[in-house]
Every structure is written in C-alpha cells, then in structure tokens.
C-alpha positions as a LaTeX table, in Angstrom:
\begin{tabular}{lrrr}
\hline
Residue & $x$ (\AA) & $y$ (\AA) & $z$ (\AA) \\
\hline
Met1 & 0.02 & 0.17 & 0.00 \\
Phe2 & 2.59 & 2.44 & 0.91 \\
Gln3 & 5.68 & 3.21 & $-0.97$ \\
Ile4 & 8.65 & 4.83 & 0.30 \\
Asp5 & 11.37 & 6.58 & $-1.68$ \\
Asn6 & 14.60 & 6.64 & 0.22 \\
Met7 & 16.39 & 8.85 & $-2.38$ \\
Ser8 & 13.60 & 11.61 & $-2.07$ \\
Arg9 & 14.23 & 14.83 & $-0.19$ \\
Val10 & 11.03 & 14.61 & 1.49 \\
Pro11 & 11.38 & 12.98 & 4.90 \\
Ile12 & 9.79 & 9.52 & 5.36 \\
Tyr13 & 7.22 & 10.44 & 7.83 \\
Glu14 & 5.92 & 13.26 & 5.43 \\
Gln15 & 5.80 & 10.66 & 2.78 \\
Ile16 & 3.72 & 8.39 & 4.82 \\
Val17 & 1.45 & 11.38 & 5.73 \\
Asn18 & 1.05 & 12.41 & 2.14 \\
Gln19 & 0.19 & 8.94 & 1.00 \\
Met20 & $-2.49$ & 8.58 & 3.96 \\
Glu21 & $-4.10$ & 11.88 & 2.78 \\
Tyr22 & $-3.97$ & 10.65 & $-0.93$ \\
Phe23 & $-5.71$ & 7.37 & 0.07 \\
Val24 & $-8.40$ & 9.22 & 2.01 \\
Leu25 & $-9.07$ & 11.79 & $-0.72$ \\
Asn26 & $-9.12$ & 9.02 & $-3.38$ \\
Gly27 & $-11.55$ & 6.69 & $-1.12$ \\
Ile28 & $-8.96$ & 4.18 & $-0.68$ \\
Leu29 & $-9.36$ & 4.65 & 2.98 \\
Lys30 & $-12.75$ & 5.59 & 4.26 \\
Glu31 & $-14.09$ & 6.70 & 7.43 \\
Gly32 & $-13.66$ & 4.19 & 10.22 \\
Asp33 & $-11.25$ & 2.14 & 8.28 \\
Lys34 & $-8.49$ & 0.59 & 10.53 \\
Ile35 & $-4.88$ & 1.66 & 9.47 \\
Pro36 & $-1.90$ & $-0.61$ & 9.96 \\
Ser37 & $-0.37$ & $-0.55$ & 13.40 \\
Val38 & 2.92 & 1.19 & 13.82 \\
Arg39 & 4.68 & $-2.20$ & 14.36 \\
His40 & 3.14 & $-3.67$ & 11.24 \\
Leu41 & 4.06 & $-0.80$ & 8.98 \\
Ser42 & 7.50 & $-0.51$ & 10.54 \\
Met43 & 8.08 & $-4.31$ & 9.50 \\
Glu44 & 6.51 & $-3.80$ & 5.98 \\
Leu45 & 8.32 & $-0.79$ & 5.22 \\
Ser46 & 11.51 & $-1.49$ & 7.08 \\
Ile47 & 11.37 & 1.76 & 8.90 \\
Asn48 & 11.92 & 2.68 & 12.46 \\
Pro49 & 8.85 & 2.53 & 14.40 \\
Asn50 & 9.48 & 6.14 & 15.69 \\
Thr51 & 9.22 & 7.52 & 12.12 \\
Ile52 & 5.93 & 5.66 & 11.52 \\
Gln53 & 4.55 & 7.00 & 14.97 \\
Lys54 & 5.76 & 10.55 & 13.95 \\
Ala55 & 3.54 & 10.22 & 10.97 \\
Tyr56 & 0.54 & 8.99 & 12.82 \\
Tyr57 & 1.00 & 11.69 & 15.32 \\
Glu58 & 0.87 & 14.30 & 12.60 \\
Leu59 & $-2.14$ & 12.78 & 10.98 \\
Asp60 & $-3.85$ & 12.57 & 14.39 \\
Lys61 & $-3.03$ & 16.39 & 14.91 \\
Arg62 & $-4.49$ & 17.16 & 11.62 \\
Gly63 & $-7.77$ & 15.11 & 12.32 \\
Ile64 & $-7.25$ & 12.54 & 9.75 \\
Ile65 & $-6.79$ & 9.65 & 11.95 \\
Arg66 & $-7.70$ & 8.90 & 15.72 \\
Ser67 & $-6.07$ & 6.34 & 18.17 \\
Val68 & $-8.43$ & 4.11 & 20.20 \\
Pro69 & $-6.53$ & 2.68 & 22.90 \\
Gly70 & $-6.23$ & $-1.16$ & 22.78 \\
Arg71 & $-7.94$ & $-1.17$ & 19.28 \\
Gly72 & $-5.49$ & 0.72 & 17.03 \\
Cys73 & $-5.78$ & 3.64 & 14.61 \\
Phe74 & $-8.81$ & 4.70 & 12.70 \\
Val75 & $-9.74$ & 7.23 & 9.93 \\
Thr76 & $-11.80$ & 9.79 & 11.32 \\
Glu77 & $-15.39$ & 10.58 & 10.21 \\
Thr78 & $-14.13$ & 14.11 & 9.06 \\
Ala79 & $-10.89$ & 13.16 & 7.45 \\
Lys80 & $-12.01$ & 13.81 & 3.78 \\
Ser81 & $-13.93$ & 17.06 & 4.61 \\
Thr82 & $-10.91$ & 18.20 & 6.58 \\
Leu83 & $-8.68$ & 17.46 & 3.60 \\
Ser84 & $-11.08$ & 18.97 & 1.19 \\
Thr85 & $-10.84$ & 22.39 & 3.16 \\
Lys86 & $-7.04$ & 22.14 & 3.41 \\
Met87 & $-7.17$ & 21.73 & $-0.55$ \\
Arg88 & $-9.52$ & 24.65 & $-0.98$ \\
Glu89 & $-7.02$ & 26.86 & 0.71 \\
Gln90 & $-4.61$ & 26.15 & $-2.04$ \\
Leu91 & $-6.90$ & 27.94 & $-4.54$ \\
Thr92 & $-4.92$ & 30.98 & $-3.86$ \\
Asp93 & $-1.76$ & 29.28 & $-4.95$ \\
Leu94 & $-3.51$ & 28.25 & $-8.03$ \\
Arg95 & $-4.79$ & 31.78 & $-8.78$ \\
Glu96 & $-1.13$ & 32.97 & $-8.50$ \\
Leu97 & $-0.03$ & 30.08 & $-10.78$ \\
Val98 & $-2.61$ & 31.05 & $-13.46$ \\
His99 & $-1.82$ & 34.60 & $-13.23$ \\
Thr100 & 2.06 & 33.70 & $-13.84$ \\
Leu101 & 0.91 & 31.52 & $-16.76$ \\
Lys102 & $-1.21$ & 34.34 & $-18.26$ \\
Leu103 & 1.82 & 36.59 & $-18.02$ \\
Ala104 & 3.98 & 33.95 & $-20.06$ \\
Asp105 & 1.18 & 34.26 & $-22.90$ \\
Ile106 & $-0.30$ & 30.76 & $-21.94$ \\
Ser107 & $-3.71$ & 30.94 & $-23.27$ \\
Lys108 & $-6.97$ & 30.45 & $-21.27$ \\
Glu109 & $-7.67$ & 27.59 & $-23.53$ \\
Glu110 & $-4.60$ & 25.89 & $-22.92$ \\
Ile111 & $-4.98$ & 26.20 & $-18.99$ \\
Leu112 & $-8.53$ & 24.99 & $-19.11$ \\
Ser113 & $-7.83$ & 22.10 & $-21.33$ \\
Cys114 & $-5.23$ & 20.99 & $-19.02$ \\
Ile115 & $-7.80$ & 21.21 & $-16.13$ \\
Glu116 & $-10.38$ & 19.26 & $-17.94$ \\
Glu117 & $-7.68$ & 16.57 & $-18.76$ \\
Val118 & $-7.06$ & 16.12 & $-15.13$ \\
Tyr119 & $-10.70$ & 15.93 & $-14.25$ \\
Asp120 & $-11.49$ & 13.51 & $-17.19$ \\
Glu121 & $-8.70$ & 11.25 & $-16.01$ \\
Gln122 & $-10.37$ & 10.94 & $-12.48$ \\
Glu123 & $-13.81$ & 9.98 & $-14.01$ \\
Gln124 & $-12.35$ & 7.09 & $-15.70$ \\
\hline
\end{tabular}
C-alpha cells in the first residue's frame, strides 16, 4: 500500500502522511477504516517505528486519524472534509500560478484544457 522513496528529499514521515491523505481523498481509505499498526507498518516498510509514530502523530494532529486505546488507529469521520478544506485553501496558490501562466502568454484555452484533462482522468 505505502511506497517509500529513500532517495527523496521529502522526509519519510511526510511521505507516509502525504500517502495517507491521498488514500483518504481517493476513497482508498474511508471513515472508520483501521490503518496498519505502527509495528506492522514498520516491519512492512523496514522503517524505524518512531518514524511511523511521528507520521501517525501528525495525522492525528491534522484530524485525519484517531487512536483508540487497545484497538488501534482509525480514519476519522471528518478526514475527507478536513482534507477538502485544506485543498480549497490552495486555490490562492492556483490563482497565482494562473496569473503567472497568463503573463507568460499561456492561453486560457490551454489552461482550461489541462484542467479538463485532469478531471477527465479522474472520471475514468
């Protein structure tokens, strides 16, 4: 399920956080789903358990997962909406990028075509 790139400049715990968020956004993990234990994921990925714990702590802090003592960690009921809100905040970055593309004489049609391609890929 998880894939770690040891050559990446992105810290391993952030790679785990990013992948977990991706899984939630794409419906691979749904609310209430149990996620692998720290020990299990540590052995599966051959990573120090403290690194996995750090990723899980960050996900818990962001409201994506919650820990239930004695039972494990689960995806929260609000995980997807929390991530959607976070993504909406990036619209400001998108506006700035579109503005820069416009200044570089990239046509509105080219930009819209690119956006449509992404949405068409998701529908398939």
